Backbone as a ProteinNet text record, in pm:
[ID]
protein_1_A
[PRIMARY]
MKISKSGFFLLLSLAMIVLASFVSPNGKNKIKSPDGFAFIPMGSTTIDTSTVSVQAFFMSKNEVTNKQYRTFLNDLKVAGDLESFKKYYPDTTRWNIGKSSFNQPMVDNYFCHPAYDNYPVVNISREGAEQYCKWLTKKLKSQFGKSINDVRLPFREEWIMAARGGHHLADYPWGGPYLRNYKGCFLCNFKVIGAEQVTYNSDTKKYEVQSETTACYHCDGAFHTSIVGHYSPNDFGLFDMAGNVAELVQQEGIAVGGSWNSPGNDVRVESTMKFDSPSPFVGFRPVITYLAK
[TERTIARY]
7381.9	7279.8	7245	7260.4	7230.6	7087.6	7024.9	6889	6895.1	6840.8	6841.2	6756.4	6774.6	6696.5	6548.1	6511.9	6369.7	6316.6	6402	6360.8	6342.9	6431.5	6420.7	6289.2	6256.6	6132.1	6009.9	6021.5	5911	5889.2	6000.5	5989.8	5934	5979.4	5931.6	5782.2	5738.6	5596.3	5513	5563.9	5491.1	5480.3	5588.8	5586.7	5484	5476.4	5380	5237.6	5215.7	5082.4	5042.7	5139.2	5111	5075.2	5153.6	5124.6	4990.3	4959.2	4831.9	4714	4735.1	4624.7	4590	4682.9	4656.3	4606.6	4673.2	4633	4635.1	4528.2	4518.2	4577.3	4602.8	4666.8	4593.7	4461	4387.2	4380.6	4454.5	4459.8	4357.8	4269.5	4167.2	4215.2	4189.2	4241.8	4155.3	4212.1	4139.6	4118.6	4157.5	4131.5	3982.8	3922.6	3779	3746.1	3657	3616.4	3474.3	3440.7	3300.6	3213	3088.7	2998.1	2994.8	3007.9	3002.3	3133.6	3239.1	3370.5	3471.3	3571.6	3681	3810.9	3900.6	4030.5	4126.7	4191.8	4292.7	4428.3	4517.3	4645.2	4737.9	4830.9	4928.1	5013.3	5063	5145	5184.1	5233	5271.7	5219.3	5201.4	5155	5207.7	5207.7	5257.2	5140.8	5149.7	5045.1	5111.8	5072	5129	5281.7	5337.7	5481.8	5555	5485.9	5549.6	5500.6	5588.9	5551.2	5512.9	5395.5	5347.6	5316.7	5336.2	5303.8	5173.1	5092.9	4961.5	4945.7	4899.3	4873.3	4744.8	4729.3	4611.5	4484.3	4373.7	4244.5	4132.3	4011.7	3892.8	3819.8	3763.7	3686	3551.6	3448.2	3315.9	3322.5	3263.2	3266.7	3188.5	3089.8	3004.8	2997.5	2957.6	2924.7	2802.9	2795.7	2681.7	2554.3	2452.4	2329.2	2225	2122.8	2010.3	1948.5	1931.3	1868.9	1953	2084	2172.8	2170.5	2172.5	2172.7	2037.7	1928.7	1797.1	1788.3	1852.3	1853.9	1921.8	2032.7	2103	2011.6	1943.2	1853.5	1735.4	1683	1569.1	1607.5	1730.6	1777.5	1784.4	1824.9	1825.5	1683.2	1591.6	1451.9	1391.9	1419.9	1369.5	1426.1	1551.6	1616.1	1566.7	1483.1	1428.9	1517.5	1624.5	1717.6	1672.2	1562	1505.1	1591.7	1666.7	1755.1	1861.5	1925	2027	1964	1843.9	1772.4	1757.1	1713.6	1694	1828	1925.5	2056.1	2128.2	2118.3	2193.4	2111.1	1985.3	1900.4	1955.2	1961.8	2016.1	1938.8	2010.4	1948.9	1907.6	1789.8	1746.8	1726.4	1711.7	1694.5	1819.4	1930.4	2055	2046.5	1946.5	1927.5	1894.7	1854.2	1820.5	1942.1	2060.2	2183.3	2204.6	2241	2266.9	2154.7	2161.3	2070.5	1948	1943.2	1832.4	1702	1596.7	1466.4	1371.7	1422	1333.7	1385.4	1447.4	1504	1410.5	1291.9	1202.3	1168.8	1149.3	1127	1241.8	1365.3	1479.8	1475	1434.9	1419.7	1319.3	1208.2	1098.4	1120.6	1189.9	1189.9	1324.7	1433.9	1560.9	1599.3	1587.8	1633.2	1531.5	1403	1302.2	1227.7	1229.4	1151.9	1228.6	1159.9	1226.8	1298.2	1253.6	1318.3	1464.7	1498.4	1635.6	1708.5	1656.2	1718.2	1866.8	1904.6	2042.8	2124	2081.4	2159.2	2241.4	2353.7	2438	2370.9	2380.3	2326.6	2411.6	2345.6	2414.8	2351	2402	2349.1	2361.1	2460.7	2483.1	2599.4	2601.8	2712.1	2828.2	2944.2	3059.4	3031.5	2969.9	2938.7	2839.7	2745.1	2650.9	2721.5	2819	2896.8	2977	3036.3	3115.7	3027.3	2908.3	2817	2765.9	2747.7	2710	2818.7	2944.4	3056.5	3057.8	3030.8	3025.9	2910.6	2797.9	2681.5	2713.7	2779.3	2813.8	2917.3	3007.7	3105	3033.9	2934.8	2859.1	2785.5	2728.5	2655.3	2747.6	2863.3	2956.1	3018.8	3050.6	3110	3010.5	2882.1	2781.1	2773.1	2815.6	2813.9	2946.6	3057.3	3188.3	3279.4	3237	3318.2	3442.2	3549.8	3672.3	3750.1	3707.7	3779.2	3756.1	3655.9	3627.3	3682.4	3765.2	3816	3716.2	3744.6	3651.3	3630.2	3505.6	3470	3490.4	3542	3574.8	3580.3	3597.8	3625.8	3771.2	3801.2	3939.8	4025.7	4154.8	4247.8	4258.5	4291.1	4301.7	4402.5	4511	4612.8	4555.8	4476.4	4411.7	4314.6	4239.2	4138	4203.2	4311.4	4380.1	4440.9	4502.3	4559.4	4451.8	4335.2	4225.7	4170.3	4156.3	4097.7	4181.3	4311.8	4398.9	4391.9	4342.4	4323.4	4450.1	4562.8	4688.2	4768.2	4713	4784.7	4855.1	4983.5	5058.9	5044.2	5048.3	5047.1	4920.9	4818.2	4698.5	4626.5	4578.2	4497.1	4352.9	4306.5	4168.5	4164.2	4056.1	4048.4	4063.8	4031.7	4041.1	4181.3	4273.5	4413.2	4455.6	4361.4	4394.4	4375.4	4416.1	4408.2	4279.8	4191.2	4072.8	3944.4	3841.8	3713.6	3615	3652.5	3569.9	3645.4	3569.8	3633.4	3644.2	3690.9	3714.7	3585.9	3471.9	3342.7	3287.4	3358.1	3312	3220.3	3202.7	3114.1	3190.3	3123.6	3186.4	3204.1	3313	3350.3	3308.2	3250.7	3204.1	3098.5	3040.2	2935.3	2996.3	3001.6	3062.2	2994	3034.8	2977.8	3055.9	2992.2	3058.4	3059.2	3177.8	3195	3263.9	3208.9	3265.3	3405.4	3487.2	3625.6	3633.8	3529.4	3530.9	3523	3485.2	3473.8	3601.8	3701.6	3825.7	3941.4	4013.6	4129.5	4250.7	4368.6	4493	4544.4	4566.7	4619.8	4772	4840.4	4986.7	5055.8	4986.6	5045.6	5045.5	4931.3	4920.5	4960.6	4972.6	5004.1	4899.5	4774.6	4663.9	4551.2	4473.9	4354.8	4240.9	4163.3	4054.4	3924.4	3814.4	3681.9	3626.5	3597.1	3548.4	3403	3322.1	3180.4	3126.4	3042	2980.6	2831.3	2787.8	2644.9	2599.8	2693.9	2658.5	2696.2	2725.9	2762.1	2648.1	2684.8	2585.1	2586	2481.7	2476.3	2432	2355	2299.3	2379.3	2482.7	2557.8	2626.6	2655	2721.8	2622.2	2493	2392	2320	2354.6	2289.2	2279.1	2162.3	2143.7	2201.2	2197	2257.6	2337	2310.4	2377.3	2325.8	2402.5	2356.8	2348.9	2273.2	2264.2	2404.9	2437.3	2574.1	2602.3	2724.9	2762.4	2720.1	2674.6	2628.9	2745.8	2859.2	2977.3	3068	3158.7	3245.3	3336.8	3370.3	3459.2	3604.9	3690.3	3833.3	3886.4	4016.3	4073.4	4070.9	4032.8	4010.4	3863.1	3779.6	3637.2	3557.6	3610.8	3544.5	3472.2	3349	3268.6	3268.1	3256	3234.8	3344.4	3468.2	3578.3	3616.8	3550	3562.8	3421.9	3395	3264.5	3152.9	3031.2	2906.1	2889.9	2955.3	2963	3107	3152.9	3282.6	3268.5	3378	3368.3	3450.8	3392.7	3459.1	3576.2	3678.9	3795.8	3826.7	3927.4	3964.4	4008.9	4079.5	4123.2	3999.7	3982.5	3863.1	3871.5	3754.9	3748.2	3754.5	3769.1	3775.8	3692.4	3656.4	3599.5	3679.6	3689.8	3783.1	3712.3	3778.9	3731.7	3633.4	3585.4	3492.5	3351.4	3257.7	3116.5	3051.4	2920.7	2842.5	2841.2	2880.6	2883.6	3025.1	3120.5	3260.3	3297.7	3373.9	3423.9	3526.3	3557.2	3642.3	3776.8	3836.6	3967.9	3960.7	3838.7	3822.3	3763.4	3764.8	3722.4	3840.1	3961.6	4081.1	4097.3	4179.5	4192.7	4253.9	4331.2	4390.8	4308.6	4193.8	4111	4050.2	4043	3976.6	3883.1	3782.6	3694.9	3667.5	3632.2	3605.7	3477.2	3479.6	3358.5	3349.8	3247	3227.3	3083.5	2996.9	2856.8	2793	2678.2	2611.9	2594.9	2612.3	2611.4	2550.7	2477.8	2425.2	2533.6	2656.6	2768.6	2858	2828.9	2921.4	2852	2916.3	2872.2	2992.5	2990.2	3104.7	3098.1	3210.7	3216.2	3312.7	3279	3363.7	3473.6	3571.8	3678.1	3690.6	3758.2	3786.9	3935	4006.7	4148.1	4163.6	4258.6	4283.5	4381.9	4341.8	4428.5	4480.7	4606.7	4665.8	4673.9	4642.8	4646.3	4780.9
-2162.1	-2114.9	-1970.1	-1883.1	-1742	-1712.9	-1622.1	-1579.8	-1435.5	-1408.7	-1273.7	-1181.5	-1051	-955.5	-972.4	-995.5	-1014.1	-1142.7	-1248	-1374.1	-1359.6	-1280.7	-1258.4	-1190	-1086.8	-1014.6	-1100.8	-1194.4	-1286.5	-1378.7	-1434.1	-1520.3	-1444	-1319.4	-1237.6	-1211.1	-1184.7	-1159	-1282.2	-1399.8	-1524.4	-1549.5	-1522.1	-1541.8	-1451.2	-1326.6	-1232.4	-1276.6	-1335.6	-1385	-1499.2	-1591.2	-1704.2	-1654.8	-1558.5	-1505.3	-1435.7	-1361.8	-1289.8	-1384.4	-1505.8	-1601.7	-1653.9	-1633.6	-1678.2	-1563.4	-1447.8	-1337.4	-1207.3	-1131	-1003.2	-894.8	-773.9	-668.7	-632.1	-642.6	-605.4	-718	-825.6	-934.7	-1042.4	-1023.8	-1124	-1215.4	-1343.1	-1439.9	-1452.3	-1515.5	-1540.1	-1688.4	-1769.9	-1913	-1935.3	-2015	-2038.5	-2114.4	-2056.9	-2117.2	-2169.6	-2272.9	-2316.9	-2200.9	-2198.8	-2091.2	-2075.6	-1952	-1924.3	-1941.7	-1979.5	-1999.4	-1900.6	-1866.8	-1780.7	-1859.8	-1829.4	-1896.8	-1827.8	-1905.1	-1853.6	-1907.6	-1822.8	-1871.5	-1920.8	-2006.8	-2056.4	-1940.7	-1955	-1849.2	-1882.4	-1782.9	-1802.3	-1686.1	-1711.8	-1607.3	-1637.6	-1538.3	-1555	-1579.9	-1687.8	-1724.7	-1757.3	-1687.3	-1712.7	-1707.7	-1609.9	-1582.8	-1678.7	-1778.4	-1872.7	-1848.1	-1865.9	-1852	-1988.4	-1996.2	-2122.6	-2104	-2210.6	-2210.2	-2285.3	-2234.8	-2292.8	-2313.7	-2432.6	-2461.4	-2392.1	-2378.8	-2311.8	-2391.8	-2321.5	-2386.8	-2290.6	-2342.2	-2260	-2248.8	-2131.7	-2113.9	-2050.8	-2094.6	-2035.5	-1886.2	-1805.3	-1660.6	-1619.3	-1699.4	-1667.5	-1784.3	-1753.7	-1858.5	-1934.6	-2063.1	-2144.1	-2085.1	-2067.9	-2002.7	-2103.4	-2050.5	-2134.8	-2207.3	-2136	-2195.7	-2309.4	-2289.2	-2393.4	-2516.1	-2493.5	-2606.5	-2677.7	-2603.2	-2666.6	-2754.9	-2712.6	-2793.5	-2927.4	-2923.4	-3045.6	-3136.1	-3079.4	-3158.1	-3213.8	-3133.5	-3179.3	-3296.9	-3296.3	-3409.5	-3537.1	-3523.5	-3639.2	-3690.8	-3597.8	-3635.3	-3704.1	-3649.9	-3709.1	-3849.2	-3867.7	-3999.1	-4097.6	-4051.3	-4139.1	-4156.4	-4076	-4086.9	-3992.7	-4026.5	-3940.2	-3935	-4042.4	-4043.8	-3935.3	-3927.1	-3824.4	-3685.7	-3674.6	-3547.1	-3489.6	-3572.7	-3528	-3502.9	-3587.1	-3577.6	-3447.8	-3405.6	-3288.7	-3160.2	-3168.4	-3049.7	-2956.2	-2826	-2732.7	-2737	-2723.5	-2718.1	-2573.3	-2537.3	-2397.1	-2347.5	-2437.5	-2394.5	-2325.4	-2340	-2276.2	-2123.6	-2071.1	-1926	-1875.2	-1962.9	-1921.8	-1914.1	-1941.7	-1926.4	-1777.6	-1744.5	-1604.6	-1543.3	-1412	-1342.8	-1284	-1289.8	-1227.2	-1300.2	-1224.2	-1282.9	-1281	-1236.9	-1222.2	-1299.1	-1413.5	-1492	-1599.5	-1615.3	-1719.6	-1705	-1582.5	-1569.6	-1625.9	-1616.4	-1672.5	-1825	-1879	-2024.3	-2076.1	-2004.3	-2049.8	-2023.2	-1912.6	-1866	-1861.2	-1848.6	-1817.5	-1918.6	-2046.5	-2145.8	-2173	-2161.7	-2208.7	-2098.8	-1975	-1868.9	-1813.2	-1790.8	-1739.1	-1606.1	-1528.2	-1399.5	-1416.9	-1533.8	-1561.4	-1656.2	-1671.9	-1763.6	-1738.4	-1611.7	-1578.2	-1531.8	-1575.1	-1554.4	-1681.1	-1669.2	-1788.5	-1890.9	-2017.2	-2122.3	-2131.1	-2147.8	-2160.3	-2275.4	-2299.3	-2405.6	-2545.2	-2562.2	-2692.3	-2762.4	-2893.9	-2971.3	-2976.4	-3010.1	-3027.1	-3137.1	-3245.5	-3356	-3312	-3226.9	-3175.2	-3095.7	-3012.6	-2935.1	-3027	-3130.8	-3224.8	-3302.8	-3340.7	-3413	-3322.7	-3195.4	-3099.9	-3095.3	-3093.8	-3090.1	-3215	-3330.9	-3455.2	-3451.3	-3399.2	-3385.6	-3291.8	-3178.9	-3082.9	-3141.4	-3223.8	-3291.6	-3372.1	-3450.4	-3532	-3444.3	-3334.6	-3243.6	-3185.1	-3137.7	-3073.9	-3174.8	-3293.6	-3395.2	-3444.4	-3442.3	-3481.6	-3380	-3255.9	-3150.1	-3139	-3148.7	-3120.3	-3242	-3356.5	-3476.6	-3471.9	-3533.8	-3549.4	-3419.5	-3313.1	-3186	-3123.6	-3173.5	-3122.9	-3219.3	-3167.1	-3247.9	-3243.1	-3314.8	-3319.4	-3181.8	-3153.8	-3034.3	-3067.7	-2973	-3001.2	-2871.3	-2884.5	-2769.1	-2727.3	-2598.9	-2555	-2580.9	-2594.9	-2591.9	-2447	-2428.7	-2292.2	-2211.1	-2274.2	-2203.2	-2154.7	-2239.1	-2199.1	-2084.5	-2096.4	-1995.1	-1859.1	-1855.8	-1729.6	-1672.7	-1758.6	-1715.4	-1649	-1711.5	-1657.7	-1529.5	-1528	-1412.1	-1286.5	-1302.2	-1185	-1125.2	-1198.5	-1142.1	-1094.8	-1157.9	-1117.6	-1018.1	-970.8	-879.1	-963.9	-980.3	-1083.9	-1079.3	-960.6	-950.6	-882.8	-873.3	-798.3	-861.1	-775.9	-823	-848.1	-772.1	-782.5	-806.9	-863.5	-899.8	-783	-661.9	-546	-486.9	-542.6	-502	-395.5	-317.8	-210.3	-250.4	-162.7	-195.3	-148.7	-83	-23.3	-96.3	-82.2	-148.7	-61.5	63.2	154.2	195.7	231.6	286.5	438	503.8	647.8	728.6	665.2	732	711.7	632.1	605	485.8	410.8	294.1	169.8	86.5	-37.4	-132.4	-209.6	-295.8	-441.3	-474.7	-611.6	-613.4	-728.6	-746.9	-803.6	-723	-765.3	-692.3	-721.3	-656.7	-529.5	-417.3	-288.3	-252.1	-232.9	-195.3	-59.9	32.2	166	165.1	260.1	268	286.7	347	370.5	240.5	130.8	1.7	-81.7	-29.1	-104.1	-38.5	-116.8	-66	-154.6	-97.9	-172.6	-223.2	-354.4	-416	-421	-340.1	-332	-459.1	-537.3	-662.2	-770.2	-785.2	-887.2	-833.9	-698.4	-631.5	-663.2	-669.6	-695	-596.1	-569.9	-487.2	-574.1	-520.9	-596.4	-517.3	-589.2	-527.6	-530.5	-412.7	-404	-447.2	-412.6	-448.2	-451.4	-552.5	-563.6	-532.1	-479.9	-451.9	-337.7	-253.4	-140.9	-167.5	-291.5	-325	-289.9	-238.9	-200.9	-304.8	-386.7	-493	-441.8	-334.5	-288.7	-175.6	-127	-12.1	-40.1	-168.3	-204.7	-241.8	-225.7	-253.2	-385	-463.8	-593.7	-621.1	-668.4	-696.8	-833.4	-926.2	-1058.7	-1091	-1202.2	-1227.7	-1129.8	-1110	-1027	-1113.6	-1067.8	-1138	-1151.7	-1265.2	-1284.4	-1183.8	-1135.8	-1042	-899.1	-868.1	-731.5	-633.8	-677.7	-592.9	-621.1	-529.3	-542.4	-664.4	-726.9	-844	-803.3	-900.7	-872.6	-882.5	-872.2	-867.6	-1001.4	-1107.8	-1236.4	-1256	-1157.9	-1168.4	-1246.4	-1259	-1333.8	-1238.1	-1272.1	-1187.7	-1241.2	-1149.4	-1184.6	-1273.9	-1244.7	-1321.4	-1269	-1164	-1115.6	-1099.9	-1157.1	-1141.7	-1215.5	-1173.1	-1235.6	-1372.2	-1477	-1602	-1651.4	-1703.9	-1771.3	-1898.3	-1946.6	-2055.4	-2177.4	-2293.8	-2419.8	-2445.4	-2509.4	-2548.7	-2695.5	-2748.4	-2888.7	-2918	-2823.4	-2842.8	-2844.9	-2951.9	-2966.3	-2881.6	-2843.1	-2771	-2620.7	-2567.6	-2422.3	-2377	-2249.7	-2179.7	-2050.8	-1997.6	-1887.4	-1762.9	-1648.5	-1524.6	-1442.9	-1495.5	-1419.9	-1414.6	-1366.3	-1365.1	-1231.2	-1224.8	-1105.6	-1077.4	-1176.6	-1162	-1140.3	-1115.8	-1097	-949.2	-900.3	-762.6	-748.3	-625.5	-598	-666.2	-682.6	-746.6	-895.8	-951.8	-1096.2	-1132.8	-1038.4	-1070.4	-1054.9	-1064.7	-1061.5	-1195.5	-1197.3	-1319.3	-1435.1	-1405.5	-1512.4	-1545.1	-1479.6	-1503.7	-1643.4	-1705.9	-1835.6	-1831.9	-1917.3	-1935.2	-2083.7	-2124.3	-2264.9	-2309	-2429.6	-2488.4	-2634.4	-2666.1	-2805.3	-2851.6	-2760.9	-2796.1	-2688.4	-2716.9	-2617.8	-2483.9	-2376	-2242.4	-2141.9	-2040.9	-1936	-1841.1	-1863	-1778.5	-1843.9	-1968.4	-2044.7	-2102.6	-2085.6	-2146.1	-2205.8	-2207.2	-2262.7	-2223	-2238.5	-2223.3	-2329	-2396.4	-2503.8	-2453.6	-2538.7	-2514.6	-2637	-2617.9	-2726.4	-2719.6	-2828.6	-2831.7	-2808.3	-2721.5	-2692.9	-2794.1	-2861.5	-2957.5	-2894.6	-2852.5	-2787.9	-2885.5	-2836	-2922.1	-2912.2
-4645.5	-4738.4	-4707	-4804.5	-4786.3	-4830.3	-4758.9	-4792.9	-4840	-4956.4	-5010.2	-4924	-4941.4	-4864.4	-4890.8	-5018.1	-5050.9	-4987.7	-4985	-4923.4	-4774.1	-4712.8	-4568.5	-4533.4	-4610.6	-4582.3	-4610.3	-4707.3	-4734.8	-4614.9	-4560.4	-4442.7	-4322.8	-4306.8	-4196.2	-4209.2	-4331.5	-4355.7	-4325.5	-4369.2	-4342.4	-4192.5	-4120.2	-3975.1	-3909.4	-3958.6	-3902.3	-3931.2	-4050.4	-4085.5	-3994.4	-3968.3	-3879.7	-3740.1	-3688.6	-3556.3	-3553	-3658.8	-3663.8	-3665.6	-3718.7	-3723.2	-3584.7	-3489.7	-3353.1	-3266	-3272.7	-3187.2	-3266	-3256.6	-3324.8	-3236.4	-3290	-3212.6	-3084.3	-3080.2	-2959.5	-2858.1	-2881.9	-2785.7	-2810.4	-2909.2	-2936.7	-3047.8	-3032.3	-3126.3	-3249.4	-3351.3	-3475.1	-3498.3	-3402	-3413	-3392.7	-3479.5	-3471.6	-3344	-3265.4	-3138.5	-3148	-3072.4	-3065	-3017.8	-3059.7	-3020	-2868.2	-2824.4	-2681.7	-2609.2	-2681.9	-2621	-2679.2	-2600.5	-2645.1	-2641.5	-2734.6	-2738.9	-2643.7	-2558.8	-2465.8	-2511.4	-2563	-2615.6	-2505.4	-2543.4	-2446.5	-2395.9	-2275.7	-2218.9	-2076.2	-2005.8	-1866.3	-1783.6	-1655.9	-1564.9	-1425.6	-1340.4	-1204.1	-1109.2	-1032.5	-936.8	-803.9	-700	-566.5	-569.5	-636.3	-648.7	-742.2	-797	-889.5	-1031.8	-1128.1	-1268.4	-1323.9	-1384.3	-1440.6	-1588.4	-1664.7	-1807.1	-1829	-1920.9	-1947.6	-2097.4	-2136.2	-2276.5	-2322.1	-2452.1	-2507.8	-2480.4	-2468.2	-2446.1	-2483.3	-2487.2	-2506.9	-2373.4	-2346.1	-2223	-2255.4	-2185.9	-2203.8	-2172.9	-2258.9	-2237.9	-2113.9	-2080.1	-1965.5	-1868.1	-1747.7	-1651.6	-1703.1	-1675.3	-1718.5	-1658.3	-1742.9	-1699.6	-1651.2	-1586.9	-1544.5	-1663.6	-1773.4	-1891.8	-1947.3	-1954.8	-2006	-1915.2	-1786	-1692.4	-1693.6	-1712.2	-1721.9	-1845.5	-1954.2	-2076.2	-2050.1	-1977.5	-1937	-1855	-1756	-1671.5	-1750.4	-1841.3	-1922.1	-2010.6	-2061.5	-2142	-2057.8	-1932.7	-1842.5	-1821.7	-1805.9	-1781.8	-1903.2	-2021.9	-2145.9	-2165.4	-2125.4	-2138	-2032.8	-1942.5	-1839.4	-1717.8	-1710.6	-1597.7	-1485.7	-1422.5	-1319.1	-1193.7	-1169.4	-1052.8	-1064.8	-1183.4	-1205.5	-1209.6	-1266.6	-1272.2	-1131.4	-1039.7	-901.8	-832.2	-862.9	-796.8	-830.4	-957.6	-1001.8	-1002.9	-960.8	-954.3	-846	-873	-773.2	-641.4	-533	-400.5	-373.8	-421.4	-415.5	-272.7	-176.6	-37.4	16.1	-55.5	-11.7	-16.4	-87.1	-86.6	53.6	141.4	277.9	368.6	313.2	391.1	418.9	540.2	573.2	654.5	669.2	759.4	689	557.3	486.1	515.2	533.5	565.6	446.6	331	215.2	94.3	118.5	8.8	-44.9	11.4	-36.3	-184.5	-236	-380.8	-464	-411.1	-481.8	-477.2	-363.5	-349.9	-451.8	-465.7	-551.1	-699.6	-732.5	-871.5	-942.7	-867.9	-934.7	-1042	-1013.8	-1111.6	-1221.6	-1191.9	-1287.4	-1362.2	-1313.4	-1379.2	-1499.3	-1613.3	-1733.9	-1712.5	-1614.8	-1589.1	-1549.5	-1498.2	-1455	-1550.9	-1671	-1767.6	-1786.1	-1799.4	-1832.1	-1711.6	-1595.5	-1473.6	-1447.7	-1378.8	-1356.5	-1266.4	-1303.9	-1218.5	-1091.8	-978.9	-850.2	-772.1	-655	-567.8	-629.4	-714.6	-777	-706.5	-714.9	-657.4	-756.6	-706.6	-795.5	-897.5	-852	-942.4	-1049.5	-1012.7	-1111	-1219.2	-1179.6	-1276.3	-1367.9	-1311.6	-1391.4	-1488.7	-1445.4	-1533.9	-1645.6	-1615.5	-1720.4	-1827.5	-1784.6	-1879.1	-1967.3	-1909.2	-1987.6	-2087.9	-2044.1	-2133.4	-2249.3	-2219.5	-2324.2	-2419.5	-2368.2	-2454.5	-2562.3	-2522.9	-2618.8	-2719	-2671.7	-2759.8	-2866.4	-2823.8	-2917	-3012.2	-2962.5	-3049.5	-3153.8	-3121.1	-3219.5	-3332.3	-3305	-3405.8	-3480.4	-3406	-3464	-3474.7	-3423.6	-3433.9	-3347.5	-3395.1	-3317.1	-3300	-3368.8	-3354.5	-3217.1	-3144.1	-3010.1	-2905.4	-2816.7	-2706.5	-2590.6	-2483.4	-2371.4	-2308.2	-2273.6	-2197.2	-2049.5	-1972.2	-1831.5	-1752.1	-1621.9	-1538.1	-1558.9	-1550.5	-1569.6	-1446.2	-1467.6	-1355.8	-1308.1	-1182.4	-1128.7	-1208.8	-1250.1	-1327.9	-1461.3	-1526.7	-1651.8	-1627.3	-1519.1	-1488.9	-1467.5	-1390.1	-1362.6	-1489.6	-1569.9	-1697.4	-1783.3	-1790.1	-1870.9	-1810.4	-1678.4	-1611.1	-1631.3	-1636.9	-1651.7	-1791.9	-1886.4	-2019.5	-2087	-2055.2	-2117.2	-2035	-1923.2	-1833.7	-1727.1	-1741.6	-1670.1	-1518.5	-1459.2	-1313.3	-1260	-1341.9	-1303.4	-1184.4	-1093.8	-981.5	-1024.2	-1124.2	-1169.7	-1320.8	-1371.7	-1514.1	-1610.5	-1567.1	-1655.8	-1659.2	-1583.4	-1592.5	-1494.4	-1442.8	-1350.1	-1205.4	-1112	-969.2	-901	-977.5	-916.4	-955.7	-869.3	-892.7	-969.3	-995.6	-1075.3	-1200.8	-1305.4	-1424.9	-1412.9	-1518.2	-1510	-1494.2	-1522.1	-1503.6	-1362.4	-1283.2	-1147.8	-1136.8	-1247	-1246.7	-1200	-1121.5	-1077.7	-1195.5	-1192.4	-1304.5	-1287.4	-1172.4	-1150.9	-1041	-1018.7	-918.6	-790.6	-685.3	-559.3	-443.5	-322.1	-203.7	-173.5	-191.5	-173.2	-24.8	28.4	168.8	174.3	252.5	262.4	320.7	275.6	322	473.4	531.3	675.4	755.6	688.8	755.9	746	676.8	654	728.8	805.6	878.1	851.5	875.3	855.1	989	998.5	1119.6	1108.4	1187.1	1177.4	1225.9	1308.6	1357.8	1249.5	1183.2	1077.9	941.8	934.7	808.3	700.4	744	651.9	677.5	572	587.5	639.4	731.4	791.6	785.1	760.4	758	899.4	953.6	1090.8	1103	1002.9	1006	864.2	836	704.3	710.1	824	839.6	750.4	709.1	622.3	477	443.8	305.3	210.4	93.9	-6.4	-118.3	-124.6	-224.6	-361.1	-364.2	-492	-554.9	-486.9	-537.8	-670.8	-699.2	-824.2	-933.1	-906.7	-1008.7	-992.2	-889.9	-869.1	-719.8	-675.6	-533.4	-496.5	-592.6	-572	-698.4	-764.7	-892.3	-996.9	-1101.4	-1213.3	-1338.3	-1435.4	-1562.4	-1620.8	-1681.5	-1732	-1843.9	-1848.7	-1953.7	-1929.4	-1808.9	-1778.7	-1776.5	-1725.5	-1717.7	-1837.6	-1865.4	-1983.2	-1971.1	-2085.2	-2082.7	-2067.5	-2037.2	-2037.1	-2180	-2196.4	-2331.1	-2404	-2338.4	-2405.7	-2441.6	-2406.4	-2437.6	-2335.1	-2213.7	-2106.7	-2012.5	-1977	-1889.5	-1745.6	-1651.4	-1509.9	-1451.9	-1486.2	-1428	-1289.5	-1245.4	-1107.8	-1053.3	-937.9	-876.6	-948.6	-923.4	-968.6	-901.9	-954.2	-878.1	-880.9	-768.2	-766.2	-849.4	-907.6	-1004.5	-963.3	-987.8	-955.4	-1049.3	-997.7	-1076.8	-1049	-1120.2	-1102.3	-959.1	-899.4	-761.5	-670.7	-597.5	-513.7	-387.2	-337.2	-210.9	-221.2	-343.2	-359.6	-478.8	-474.6	-589.6	-603.5	-723.7	-748.9	-802.1	-782.6	-843.4	-762.2	-649.4	-567.2	-623.4	-542.4	-581	-549.5	-572.2	-539.7	-389.8	-311.3	-165.7	-113	-202.9	-163.3	-167.5	-69.1	-75.8	-187.5	-222.2	-337.8	-337.6	-220.5	-213.7	-241.6	-235.9	-255.7	-391.2	-485.7	-622.9	-719	-665	-749.3	-821.2	-924.6	-1004.6	-925	-821.9	-740.9	-616.3	-599.7	-481.2	-483.4	-367.1	-353.9	-233.8	-236.7	-122	-105.7	13.7	41.4	-27.5	-84	-141.6	-98.8	-20.8	19.7	3.4	-44.1	-66.7	-153.9	-215.8	-301.3	-229.7	-305.7	-247.2	-344.5	-294.7	-382.1	-431	-385.1	-424.5	-530	-566.7	-651.7	-774.7	-890.7	-1016.3	-1087.1	-1220.2	-1294	-1440.1	-1508.3	-1654.2	-1707.6	-1817.5	-1870.1	-1962.7	-1983.5	-2081.2	-2171.1	-2284.1	-2378	-2412.1	-2395.3	-2431.5	-2580.8	-2617.9	-2759.5	-2815.9	-2921.5	-2989.3	-3117	-3114.5	-3231.5	-3346.9	-3467.3	-3586.1	-3654.9
[MASK]
+++++++++++++++++++++++++++++++++++++++++++++++++++++++++++++++++++++++++++++++++++++++++++++++++++++++++++++++++++++++++++++++++++++++++++++++++++++++++++++++++++++++++++++++++++++++++++++++++++++++++++++++++++++++++++++++++++++++++++++++++++++++++++++++++++++++++++++++++++++++++++++++++++++

């Protein structure tokens, strides 16, 4: 069967329209996403020297906030489930971890004061994060029906794919190798350590921090966590995929992406840190599996 030149160009045009309906030239998709979520197209990326393929999914544009998590807890309370309310309530005393002597205001106010409504929730358990996802699943399905799949924590592979924003081998979500932009402004919330404190160990062939006593916590614009969305998003429209708070994933025992307490080398997209209990350095963001129609 022969296809005429006009027919060929018609097929080519249709193919381009189909592709455009998934991804626009600037890397942002046109697939309708639930409010507050961004579409992450299927693709592949390199992780720990291996190439992995990832199916399409939706990811929350921001880390779950104090206000959002309080709404979840309030629904438990209204339903009379006081046991779960207490069980999943953040352990705010964890703000006293470390050497700081002035964290009591954070213990008392960070989770419950309106001034911190749009800051990322921290000091939550893994089970609390998972129960939040189940609660959000019910909320979304009541609005959108069967078109919404289960809300859950992302797999590390999904998280890294999303964090890179389409930049296949990028160390950081913005695609470049530096922590500042061309204006000299920091691109994420992390622990700034002066270059004079970093040395290269020729035996281990790794860079080592000699001392963190001179670390500057406020140099990037935030002394601890920052309000979500303060820094520019990556090319998928996701905010704070480096620093601010490390994020829980399906793989147990780790959180990814680094936090406000991590040095610059530890807020890369492949960075991990140990997670075995609630921490002021760790939060989460949910994803939704994309079901192609």
